[in-house]
N, C-alpha and C positions, 0 to 999 in steps of 0.2 A: 147366371153369367159365367160362373166358374166352369161349369160343364162345357159350355160352348167354347171357351178359350182352350180347353184341353183338346178337343177334337182338332181345332185349328192348328195347334202346335204339332199334333201327330201327323197331319197331312204334310205340313212343311218339312218335317224331318225325313219322311220317305222320299219326297221329290228332290231333296238336296243331295242325296247319295250319288246318283249317276252324274250329277254336275261336277262334284269334286273328283270323281274318277276320271272324267274327261280332262279336267284341268291338269291333274297329275301326269297323265300320259303326254300331253302337249309339252309340259315343262321338262319332263325327263328326256324326251326326244330332242328338244332344243339343247339340253346340256350335252348329250352325246355328240351332236353336230359340232358344238364348240370345242369339245375335247379332240375330235378328229382333226379339225382345222388347226388347232394349236400344234398337234403332233406333226402334221405335214409342214407347218411353218418352221418348226425347230429341228427338222430332219430326224425326229424320233420315229416318224412313219414315212416311208417312201413308197411310191407307186411306180411300177414299171410295166409298160405295155407288153413286154416280152415275157413277163412273169418272173424275171430274176432281178434281185436287188443289186444295184451297182456296188463295187468295192470302194469304200471310202478312201480318199487320198490322204496320206499321212502329212502332218503339218511339221515342216522342218524349220526350226528357228535358230538364228545365229545369236549367240550370247557372248558376252565379254567377261572374262574372269581375270581378276587382278591377282597375280602371284607375287608375293612380297618376299624378298630375301630375308632369311633368318639369320640374325646376328646376335652375338652375346652382348650382355649389358655392358655399356661403356660410357665414360664421360666424354668421349670424343665428339666434338660438334659436327664432324663430317661423317654423318651416318649414310649408309647406302639408301638410295631412293627406290621406291616401288617400280617394278618393271611390268607394264601392261602386256599381256599376251592374249591374242584373239584365238579362241578355239571354237569348234562347231559341234553342236549336239546332234547325234545321229538318231534315226527313228526309234532305236531300241533304248534310248536314254543314256548311252555311253558318251563320254567326252573324250575327244581326240585332240591332243596337243601337237604342235609342230615339233619336228626333230630338234634335239638340243643344239646341233650345230647351226641352226638358223639364227640363234642369238649370239652374235659375235662379241667376245669380251673386249673391254677397253684396252688399248695399247699405250704404254708409256710414251710420252712425248720426248723425242730425242733432243739432245743438246745441239745447238747450231755448230756447223763445221768450224774447226780450228785450223789456222794456217800451219803448214808443216815447218818446224824450225829449221834454221840453217844447219847444214851437216856438221859445221864446226861447233855448234852449240853443244855443251856437255850434257844437257838434259836429254832424256829419251824422246823420240818422236811420239807425238800424241795426236791421233786423228780420231774423230768421232764418226762412226759408221752410220749408214742409213738406219731408219727405224727398224726395230726387230720385227721378225715375222710373228704371226699369232702363236705358233708353237713355241718360239723362243721366249715370247713375252709371258707365257703362262707356265713355262717349265720351272721346276723347283729343284734345288740341290738334292742329290740322292742320299738316302740314309744307308749307311754301311753298318748293319747290325753286328758285324764281327768286331766292331770297335765301340761297343757299348752305346750304340745309337748316335755317335757323333757324326756331324755332317761333314763329309769329305768329298771334295769335288774330284772329277777325273777329267783328263784333257779333252775327251770327246763331249763332255757335258758343259764346258765353259760357254756361257752365253756370248754371242758375238759382240754386243755392245760393250762388254767388259774385256773380252779377249783382245780386241784390236787396239785398245788403249792401255793395256797392262804394262807395267814397268818392266824394263829389261832386268834380267837376273844375272848374277855372276856366281861362279862356283868357288866356294871356299874349301880348300883341301882339309881333310881331317888331320888330326894330330893331337899332341899333348902340349899344353901351355900352362903358364902360371895365371891363375885367376885370383883377384882380390888385391889388396893393398898392404903396405908396410907402414910401420910407425914413422920411419924417416920420411917417406913420401907424404904422409898426412901432415906432419909438422911443416914441411916446406909449402904444401898447398895452403894451409891455414895462414902462414905468414904472408904469402903472396896475395891472398884474398884481402887481408887487413891492410897491408902496407902498399900494395900496388893498385888494388881495385877499390879500396875504401869500403869493403864489405864488412859484415859482422859474422864471420865464420867461427866455428868452434870444433875442436878435435872430436867431440862426441858425435858430430854429423857423420863421421866415417866409421863409427864403431861396428855397424852391421856389415862392413866390407872386410873385416878381419876374421881369421887370419888369411894370408896368402896360401893358396893350396894348388895342387896339381889336378888338372882336369883333362880328360881325353874326349874328343867329339869326333863323330864320323863326318865324312865329307857331306856338305850341304850347299844349298843355293840361297842367295839372299838378294832382294831387290836393291838396285844401286842407288835409288833415291826414295825419299819418303812419299807415301801416297798423297796425291794432290786433291784439291777440291773438285777439279774437273772429273777425275776418276771416281771419286766417291759419290758425286751427284749422279753420275751415270748408273752407279750401283743402286742408288735409291729409286731412280726412275725405272730401273729394271724390276725392282721389288714391287713397286706400285704405290698408289696413293696412301698416305698416312703410314707408310712403312717405317718411318723414322721413330714412331712412337713405341712399337713393340715388334718390329719385323725382323729382329736379329735373334733368332732362337727364343723368341718370347720376351726379349729384353729391349729396352730403348737402344737405338743405334747411334743417334747423334742429336745434339740440340740445334734447332733452327732458330731463326729470329723470333718465332712464336714463343719459344721457351727462354731464349737468351738474346736480348736486343743487340749484343755485341757479336753474335754469330755472323758468319758470312754466307750461310746457306738460307735461301729464301724458299718458302713454301706457301703457295696461295690456293691450295685446295685441289690442284690437279697435277702440277709439275714442280719438280725441284730445280733450282738454278742458282748460280752464283754470279756476282758482278764480274765483268771482264777482267778487272784488275786482280781478282783473287783466284782465277782459274788454275794457275800454276804454282800457287802457294801450297805448302803442306797442309792437309786438312787437319783441323783441330776440333775440339768439342765432341770428339768421338768417344763413346764408352769402350771399355775393353771388349764387350760383347759385339759392338759394332765393328771393331777392328777385326776380330776373329771371323765374324760372318762374312766380311768382305773377302778376306783371304781364302776362306773355304769356297766361296763362289768361283774363285779362280783355280781351284784345285791346289791351293797353297795353304799356309798356316802362319801363325805368328812364330817368330824364332824363340827358342828357349833363351834363358838368360845367359847360359854358357855359350851358345852359338852367337848371340849378339856380341858378347865381349870378345870372342875369338875373331869375329869379322872386323871389330873396331881396333883391336890391339895387335893382331898378328900373333906371331910366336916369339917375339923378341922383347916382350914386357914393356912396351912403350905406354906412356901415361895418356897421351892424346893420339888420335888416329894418325897424325903426321909425325909424331915424335914426342920428346919429353919437355919441350919448351912451349909455353903458351904464346899464341900469336892472334891478335884481334882480327887480322886480315884473313884468317883461315876458318873462322866459325862465327855464327851469329849468337851473341849473348846480349845482356843488357849493358855491356861495356864495349866501347866507350859510351858515356852518357849522352843523351840528346844534346845537352849544352856543349859537348865536346865533339860533336859531329855524328853521334850515333842516332839511331832511329828506334822507335818502339814497334815491336811486332816482328814476325818472321819475314824471311825473304823467299824468293822463288827457289824451288828445289834445284840443286846443282850449281848454285851461285859461287861456291868456293871450290874450284877444281884443285887448288893447292892444298886443300885440307882433307883430301880423300884418305881412306884407310889403306893399308898395304895391299888390299885386294881391289882397290878402285871404287869403294863405296863412299857416297857423298853424305855429308851432314850427320855424321855419327857423333858429332859434338855440336850442341846448340841447335838453333832453329826451332824445332819442337822436340820435346822429349818423346820417347817412344815406348808404347806398350810392348811387353814381351809376354811369353806364355805363362811363366811361373807365378804361383801364389807367393806372397811375400812372408818371410819370417826373418826377424832380426838375428836369430841364432843359426840360420841355415848354413852359413859358411863354416861354423864350428862343427856341424854335423858332417859336412863334406870332408873337412880336414881329418876327421877321425877315421874316415874310410881309407885313407892313403891316397890312391889315385881314383877319383870319381870318373865314371864312364857314362857319357851322355846324360848328365843330371837334368831333371825336369822340374825341380823345385819340390817343396814339401807337399803332402797331400792336401793340406789346407793351411791358411795363414794362422799365426798365433794371435790370440786376443791381446790387445784390443783391436788388432788389425785383421780381423777374421775375414773381411771381404776385400782385402787389398791385394792387388797384383803388383808385380815389379815394373818400374818405369826406369828407363836408362837414357843417358845421353845429354841431360841438361836441356835448357831451352833459351829462347830469346828473353825470358822474363827473370833470369837468374844470373848471378856472377859466374865467371869461368870455373870456380871451384866445383860446381855441380855438373860441368861439362866434361870432367875427366872420365876417361873410358873405364875407370875402375869403380866409379861412384854408383851407388844404388839409391833409388828412391822408391816410394810406394804410394799407391793411390787406390781409392775405392773403385772396384771394377764397374760399378753401376753409375758412376758419376762422370759426366763430361767436364772437360777443362779446356780453356783457351790456350794452354801451353803444352797439351799432350796430343800427339798424333801417333803414327805407326808406319811400319813397312812390313812386307810379308817375306816369308822364307819357304823353302821346300826341301825335300830330300835330295841328296846327291844320287848319282847313278847306282842302282843296286842296293840302296839303303832302305831300311824299314822303320826308321826313327819317327817319321811323321805319323804313321798309323798309331804308334804307341802314344805319341804326344796327344793326338786328337782323342784317342780312346780314354786316356786318363782324364781329360777334361770333360768328356761325356758323363763320367761318373760325378765329378766334382760339382758340375752345374746343378745337380739335383739337390744339393744341400741347401737348406734355407739360409738366406742371407741375413746379416745383422743390419738393423736400422742405422744408416749413416749418422743420424743425430747422436747415437750413443758411442760413436767411435772417438778415439783420442786423435784429434786432428792436428796435434802438435808433435807428431812423430819426429824423432831426431833426424831422420833421413830426408825430411821434406824441407825445401827452401820456403821462405815466406810465400803464401799463396799469391797468385797473380792478381794484383789489385787494380791494374789498369788494362784496358783492352788494347789490342794491336792497333797500329797506326791506321790500317785500312778500315777499321770499324767505325761505327757512327759516333761514338764518344771518344775523345782523345785528351790525353793529359800526360804529364811527365811521370816516369817511374820514380817512386819514392827512393830516397837515398838509403844506402845500407843494404840493398838487395843485390 
């Protein structure tokens, strides 16, 4: 049986070989057919009756790329939003963006028109022009490297929204005059403060204004009224959104209602504006940097302390801009008290034509105190007196400790007794801090003068010095009146000014 089975298996093995060969050929042919069909279906293989393969058509796709503005880290809640820009991918893979000028920058919203005052009105005409053009809205003050990088405007560069509402200037002739005060004058002023005004003045308040000394200044120009809210809000809108925070040479410009609820400047994320009742009031809550930047934008500057006193006193040694006798009807201070018919807060600029200085300059006593260019030093007048006749003094290079960040403030305010409104009195305040009782006015060179360039150049250097934390300053400097404890009458909160101020 075994032998028979062996033969049977041998025969079966020889006959199965040709069968497997046939099956393999059929299967491989079928696979090749499938591969060819797949190639034709997926365009990997193409047939052409003419014998030439057609050129494939490139696929052009439109894509959208989001370009995000790059900004520095900030706590500012009003961050720039991403700007979508549609670009097209070309066949070679390059991306083409539209020209830059196809994306128009935002233009500041102008203030509404203001009626032109009557020609008999002592205040300068103030008209808000139409919206600025794109070029004007994006222009920036020019850097003059010949003056240590200080920003100095030029007449041809003044933006229209500011130029057309700028305050009129008057020329103050150069000359030599007596700057500072005397012992006799201080004794009289202290007695009047205590006995007439019910204040709490002390002779030490006037120590930094000693001794009287001779000063010579060149001819210069000065604005006849203090800068108003209307003018300053136009400046902020010209600078753009959030400019009040650090838009004045890198420093804060002014406090809005977002920082101080008693401020009169409102900012709601796009435009700065003020209530109608405040438009012609002198702007306050402006830092020294905010004042200087505004003046620079007009091609002007802050007056030096010597120029300010010259414009207020003339050359005849008067104590107040109008003379040597105080008159409540010629300036706005906190006397008379509200209970006696007085009001809290400043008044519109130019309200007291009888109180002008010898050169026709308004409100150099009271209303708001005014920033001037100089750094503050309590001993600076002693230094000037030692020079004999000081020529165009511009203040010390830097204030003395503990007032190292203080600038000089002149003229007194609505929040202090008349003692502080004397044209000879000096005060000081931190340059970085806004206050409800401090504003400013601008000045400029007289014809053929070069003093402004020197002033601005000096400041360009000083601004680079690190500032002292205001919390570490001695806030009870003898030249300062008690701080403004109550807001102006037009602000949201109202109360009577405490006695003794």
